[in-house]
C-alpha positions as CSV (number, residue, x, y, z in Angstrom):
1,M,7.6,-6.3,-30.7
2,P,3.8,-6.4,-31.3
3,V,1.5,-6.0,-28.5
4,V,-2.1,-7.2,-28.8
5,I,-4.6,-5.8,-26.3
6,V,-7.9,-7.6,-26.1
7,E,-10.8,-6.0,-24.1
8,M,-13.7,-8.4,-23.6
9,W,-16.4,-9.0,-20.9
10,E,-15.3,-11.1,-18.0
11,G,-16.4,-14.7,-17.6
12,R,-14.3,-16.7,-20.1
13,T,-12.6,-19.7,-18.7
14,E,-8.6,-19.9,-18.6
15,E,-8.8,-22.6,-21.3
16,Q,-10.9,-20.3,-23.5
17,K,-8.3,-17.5,-23.0
18,E,-5.4,-20.0,-23.8
19,K,-7.2,-20.8,-27.1
20,L,-7.6,-17.2,-27.9
21,I,-4.0,-16.6,-27.3
22,K,-2.9,-19.6,-29.3
23,G,-5.1,-18.3,-32.1
24,I,-3.7,-14.9,-32.1
25,T,-0.2,-16.2,-32.0
26,R,-0.8,-18.4,-35.1
27,A,-2.3,-15.4,-36.9
28,F,0.9,-13.3,-36.1
29,E,3.1,-16.3,-37.1
30,E,1.6,-16.4,-40.6
31,I,2.7,-12.7,-41.1
32,G,6.2,-13.6,-40.0
33,V,6.1,-12.6,-36.3
34,K,8.1,-15.0,-34.0
35,P,6.0,-16.1,-30.9
36,E,8.5,-14.8,-28.5
37,W,8.1,-11.4,-30.1
38,L,4.4,-11.1,-29.4
39,N,2.8,-9.8,-26.2
40,I,-0.9,-10.5,-25.7
41,I,-2.8,-8.6,-22.9
42,I,-6.1,-9.6,-22.0
43,H,-8.6,-7.2,-20.0
44,D,-11.5,-9.0,-18.6
45,V,-13.8,-6.1,-18.1
46,P,-17.1,-6.5,-15.9
47,K,-20.2,-6.0,-18.0
48,S,-21.3,-3.3,-15.5
49,N,-18.2,-1.4,-16.6
50,W,-18.9,-1.6,-20.3
51,G,-20.7,1.4,-21.6
52,V,-22.0,0.1,-25.0
53,R,-24.3,-3.1,-25.1
């Protein structure tokens, strides 16, 4: 059961995050991972909490 963790600055819309999830899911399907096996976690991090700019 693969787990993909995406750390990114906050501010993306729900629609943008859904597109990201669909793209990641398609990429894993191409290597034989069924969508129901995949877990994707998105961490929206405030820019003020990001140490590298």
